C-alpha positions as CSV (number, residue, x, y, z in Angstrom):
1,R,-14.7,-4.1,3.1
2,F,-16.3,-4.5,6.5
3,A,-14.7,-1.3,7.8
4,V,-16.1,0.7,4.8
5,S,-19.6,-0.9,5.3
6,V,-19.8,0.3,8.9
7,G,-18.5,3.8,8.0
8,Y,-14.8,4.0,9.0
9,W,-14.0,5.7,5.7
10,K,-15.6,6.0,2.2
11,D,-14.6,3.7,-0.6
12,P,-17.3,3.2,-3.2
13,Y,-15.2,0.8,-5.3
14,I,-14.2,-1.9,-2.8
15,Q,-17.6,-3.5,-3.1
16,Y,-16.7,-4.5,-6.7
17,F,-13.6,-6.4,-5.6
18,V,-14.5,-7.9,-2.2
19,R,-17.7,-9.6,-1.1
20,Q,-19.1,-8.6,2.3
21,A,-18.2,-11.0,5.1
22,K,-21.3,-12.4,6.7
23,E,-20.0,-13.0,10.2
24,R,-19.0,-10.2,12.6
25,K,-15.6,-10.6,14.3
26,A,-15.2,-10.4,18.1
27,P,-15.6,-6.8,19.3
28,E,-12.0,-6.3,20.3
29,I,-10.7,-7.6,17.0
30,N,-13.3,-5.5,15.2
31,R,-12.6,-2.2,16.9
32,G,-8.9,-2.7,17.3
33,K,-8.2,-4.0,13.8
34,L,-10.7,-1.6,12.1
35,A,-9.2,1.4,13.8
36,C,-5.7,0.1,12.7
37,Y,-7.0,-0.2,9.1
38,Y,-8.4,3.3,9.4
39,A,-5.1,4.8,10.6
40,R,-3.3,2.9,7.8
41,V,-5.6,4.1,5.0
42,H,-5.4,7.7,6.2
43,G,-1.7,7.7,7.0
44,V,-0.6,6.2,3.7
45,S,-3.1,8.4,1.8
46,Y,-1.7,11.5,3.6
47,L,1.8,10.8,2.3
48,I,0.6,9.9,-1.2
49,K,-1.3,13.1,-1.5
50,A,1.6,15.2,-0.2
51,F,3.8,13.7,-3.0
52,L,1.1,14.3,-5.6
53,K,0.7,17.9,-4.5
54,K,4.4,18.5,-4.3
55,T,4.9,17.2,-7.9
56,E,1.6,18.8,-9.1
57,C,0.6,15.3,-10.2
58,N,3.5,15.3,-12.7
59,C,4.7,12.0,-11.4
60,Q,4.0,8.3,-11.5
61,I,2.9,5.9,-8.7
62,V,4.0,2.2,-8.6
63,N,1.8,0.2,-6.2
64,L,3.8,-2.9,-5.3
65,G,1.7,-6.0,-4.3
66,A,-1.4,-3.9,-4.9
67,G,-3.9,-6.8,-4.7
68,M,-7.5,-5.5,-4.9
69,D,-6.5,-1.9,-3.9
70,T,-8.9,0.8,-5.2
71,L,-6.5,3.8,-4.9
72,F,-6.5,4.6,-8.7
73,W,-10.3,5.1,-8.8
74,R,-10.3,7.2,-5.6
75,L,-7.6,9.5,-6.9
76,K,-9.4,9.9,-10.1
77,D,-12.6,11.0,-8.2
78,E,-10.5,13.6,-6.4
79,N,-8.8,14.8,-9.6
80,L,-5.4,13.7,-8.3
81,L,-4.3,11.1,-10.8
82,P,-0.6,11.0,-11.5
83,R,0.7,11.0,-15.1
84,K,0.6,7.2,-14.8
85,Y,-0.5,4.8,-12.1
86,F,1.0,1.2,-12.1
87,E,0.0,-1.8,-10.0
88,V,2.1,-4.9,-9.7
89,D,1.1,-8.3,-8.2
90,F,1.4,-12.0,-8.9
91,P,-0.1,-12.9,-12.3
92,M,-2.9,-15.0,-10.6
93,I,-4.1,-11.9,-8.5
94,V,-3.8,-9.6,-11.5
95,A,-6.0,-12.0,-13.6
96,R,-8.7,-11.8,-11.0
97,K,-8.5,-8.0,-10.8
98,I,-8.6,-7.6,-14.6
99,H,-11.7,-10.0,-14.7
100,N,-13.5,-7.7,-12.1
101,I,-12.5,-4.6,-14.0
102,K,-13.7,-5.9,-17.4
103,S,-17.0,-7.2,-16.0
104,K,-18.0,-4.1,-13.8
105,P,-18.6,-0.8,-15.6
106,P,-18.0,1.4,-12.5
107,L,-14.4,0.1,-12.6
108,S,-13.8,0.0,-16.4
109,K,-15.5,3.4,-17.2
110,P,-13.0,5.5,-15.2
111,I,-10.1,3.8,-17.0
112,M,-11.6,4.5,-20.4
113,E,-12.4,8.1,-19.4
114,S,-8.8,8.8,-18.4
115,H,-7.4,7.0,-21.5
116,S,-6.1,8.7,-24.5
117,G,-4.1,7.7,-27.6
118,D,-3.9,4.2,-29.1
119,S,-6.2,1.4,-28.2
120,L,-6.2,0.1,-24.7
121,L,-4.2,-3.2,-24.3
122,I,-5.7,-5.9,-22.2
123,D,-4.9,-9.6,-21.8
124,S,-5.3,-12.2,-19.0
125,H,-2.2,-11.0,-17.0
126,S,-1.8,-7.3,-17.8
127,L,-3.8,-4.2,-18.6
128,D,-2.3,-1.0,-20.1
129,S,-4.0,2.3,-20.7
130,S,-2.4,5.7,-21.0
131,R,-3.0,6.4,-17.2
132,Y,-3.4,3.0,-15.6
133,S,-1.5,-0.3,-15.9
134,I,-1.6,-3.6,-14.1
135,V,1.4,-5.8,-14.4
136,G,1.7,-9.5,-13.4
137,A,5.2,-9.9,-11.9
138,D,7.1,-11.4,-9.0
139,L,8.6,-8.6,-6.9
140,R,11.5,-10.9,-5.8
141,F,13.0,-10.5,-9.3
142,S,13.5,-6.8,-9.9
143,S,15.1,-7.1,-13.4
144,D,11.9,-8.9,-14.6
145,L,9.8,-6.3,-12.8
146,E,11.6,-3.4,-14.5
147,E,11.4,-4.9,-17.9
148,K,7.6,-5.4,-17.6
149,L,7.1,-1.9,-16.2
150,K,9.1,-0.4,-19.1
151,K,6.9,-2.2,-21.6
152,H,4.0,-0.4,-20.0
153,N,5.8,3.0,-20.4
154,L,7.4,3.4,-17.0
155,D,9.4,6.7,-17.2
156,I,12.4,6.5,-14.9
157,D,13.0,10.3,-15.2
158,L,9.6,11.1,-13.8
159,P,9.3,11.7,-10.0
160,T,8.2,8.2,-8.7
161,L,6.3,7.1,-5.7
162,L,6.5,3.5,-4.7
163,V,4.0,2.1,-2.2
164,A,4.2,-1.3,-0.4
165,E,1.6,-2.2,2.2
166,C,2.3,-5.5,4.1
167,V,4.4,-6.7,1.1
168,L,8.1,-6.7,2.0
169,V,7.5,-8.7,5.2
170,Y,6.6,-11.7,3.0
171,M,10.0,-11.7,1.3
172,T,13.3,-12.7,2.8
173,P,15.4,-9.7,4.0
174,Q,17.7,-10.2,1.0
175,Q,14.9,-10.1,-1.5
176,S,13.3,-7.0,-0.1
177,A,16.7,-5.3,0.1
178,N,17.2,-6.1,-3.6
179,L,13.8,-4.5,-4.4
180,L,14.6,-1.4,-2.3
181,K,18.1,-1.1,-3.9
182,W,16.6,-1.4,-7.4
183,A,14.1,1.4,-6.6
184,A,16.7,3.7,-5.0
185,S,19.1,3.2,-7.9
186,T,16.6,3.4,-10.8
187,F,14.8,6.7,-10.1
188,P,16.6,10.0,-9.6
189,V,13.6,11.5,-7.7
190,A,11.6,9.0,-5.7
191,M,9.8,8.3,-2.5
192,F,9.1,4.8,-1.0
193,I,6.2,4.2,1.5
194,N,6.3,1.0,3.4
195,Y,3.5,-0.1,5.8
196,E,4.1,-3.3,7.9
197,Q,4.8,-4.8,11.3
198,V,7.3,-3.5,13.8
199,N,8.5,-4.3,17.4
200,M,8.0,-8.0,16.6
201,T,10.6,-9.3,19.1
202,D,8.5,-8.7,22.2
203,R,5.8,-11.1,23.6
204,F,2.9,-9.4,21.7
205,G,4.9,-9.6,18.5
206,Q,5.7,-13.3,19.1
207,I,2.0,-14.1,19.6
208,M,1.2,-12.3,16.3
209,I,3.8,-14.4,14.5
210,E,2.5,-17.7,16.1
211,N,-1.1,-16.9,15.2
212,L,-0.1,-16.3,11.6
213,Q,2.1,-19.4,11.4
214,R,-1.0,-21.5,12.6
215,R,-2.7,-20.2,9.5
216,Q,0.2,-21.3,7.3
217,C,1.2,-17.6,6.9
218,N,5.0,-17.3,7.1
219,L,6.5,-13.8,7.6
220,A,9.8,-14.5,5.8
221,G,11.1,-10.9,6.4
222,V,10.1,-10.5,10.1
223,E,13.6,-10.1,11.3
224,V,13.8,-6.6,9.7
225,C,10.7,-5.7,11.7
226,R,12.5,-5.6,15.1
227,S,12.1,-1.8,15.7
228,L,11.5,1.6,14.1
229,D,15.3,1.9,13.9
230,S,15.7,-1.4,12.0
231,Q,13.0,-0.3,9.6
232,R,14.8,3.1,8.9
233,E,18.2,1.4,8.7
234,R,17.1,-1.0,6.0
235,L,16.0,1.9,3.8
236,L,19.2,3.9,4.3
237,L,21.4,0.8,3.7
238,S,19.5,0.3,0.4
239,G,20.6,3.7,-0.9
240,W,17.8,6.0,0.1
241,E,18.9,9.4,1.3
242,T,16.4,10.0,4.1
243,A,14.2,7.6,6.0
244,R,11.5,8.1,8.7
245,A,9.3,5.6,10.6
246,I,6.5,6.0,13.1
247,D,4.2,3.5,14.7
248,M,0.5,3.5,14.1
249,M,-0.3,4.8,17.5
250,K,1.6,7.9,16.6
251,V,-0.1,8.1,13.2
252,Y,-3.5,7.8,15.0
253,S,-2.6,10.7,17.2
254,F,-1.8,12.9,14.1
255,L,-5.1,12.2,12.4
256,P,-7.9,14.9,12.5
257,Q,-9.2,14.3,16.0
258,A,-12.8,15.2,15.1
259,D,-12.9,12.3,12.7
260,V,-11.1,10.0,15.1
261,K,-13.8,10.8,17.7
262,R,-16.4,9.9,15.0
263,I,-14.9,6.5,14.3
264,E,-14.5,5.8,18.0
265,E,-18.2,6.2,18.4
266,L,-19.0,3.7,15.7
267,E,-18.2,0.6,17.9
268,F,-17.6,0.5,21.6
269,L,-14.2,-0.8,22.7
270,D,-13.2,-1.2,26.3
271,E,-10.0,-3.1,25.5
272,K,-8.0,0.1,25.0
273,E,-4.7,-1.5,26.1
274,L,-5.0,-4.3,23.5
275,F,-5.8,-1.7,20.8
276,E,-2.7,0.3,21.7
277,Q,-0.5,-2.8,21.7
278,L,-1.8,-3.7,18.2
279,M,-1.1,-0.1,16.9
280,Q,2.4,-0.2,18.3
281,H,3.2,-3.3,16.3
282,Y,2.5,-1.7,12.9
283,C,4.3,1.3,11.3
284,I,4.5,3.5,8.3
285,C,8.0,4.2,7.0
286,W,8.9,6.5,4.2
287,A,12.2,7.2,2.4
288,S,13.1,9.7,-0.3
289,K,15.8,10.3,-2.9
290,D,15.7,13.7,-4.3
291,G,18.0,14.4,-7.3
292,S,16.3,17.7,-8.1
293,N,15.6,19.2,-4.7
294,L,11.9,18.7,-5.0
């Protein structure tokens, strides 16, 4: 929300979900963290749009642990909506999001505009329209997840993109492996995008873990975040045919350099080394399974 307010990227919808923080963070956290968010948003978006274009939007997206994400609304604005867009999160988070959607016309109107057919279903823990669904479920139990998604018209034969941003790291390695195996075995044509920590066994990684633990935030799956190789390996072992992983410094170098220059001028940062270390401790991984040679 703060990054959007100072101009790192445009998101007209985030204001309806997240209040603006009053205090400004320390400059190195600001600049380093915000540029990392910027690279994350653009890197993940690049892969999502590549999938949508390749399938000509004849696909579905399942956003796992979506929280207050605004991607559905941004894709609609760009005329890039898939056939159906699903979001999954804990029932408590889903209830909060549905409350915001119901009470704010800029959020509810696009859902109504894209809806066709029977009446829109909405209760405290789920929302189902013809193009957008929110499901309250625990990702650690994939049979329950599949049942709920199918109730909301998940089509396993449709090319499917699954997205998880800083989600798998909060599960045990066994739980996340079960989710990845379920996704790889359920959809004949699919892609999985995972954004999370990497290189967590070095000193910088250990400090990150300690800082989070001090805030009662336990990274139950951090052992899989040892390296880019371990990130790729977990995807291949779960039944995905191809897997790639790159750290966020690499992603940052791939982004349009004119725009990178623009955001670097937004806030001055002389702690370049700290920024680079931070970027080397997050990565984007993507895997695919392609039964129809898409």
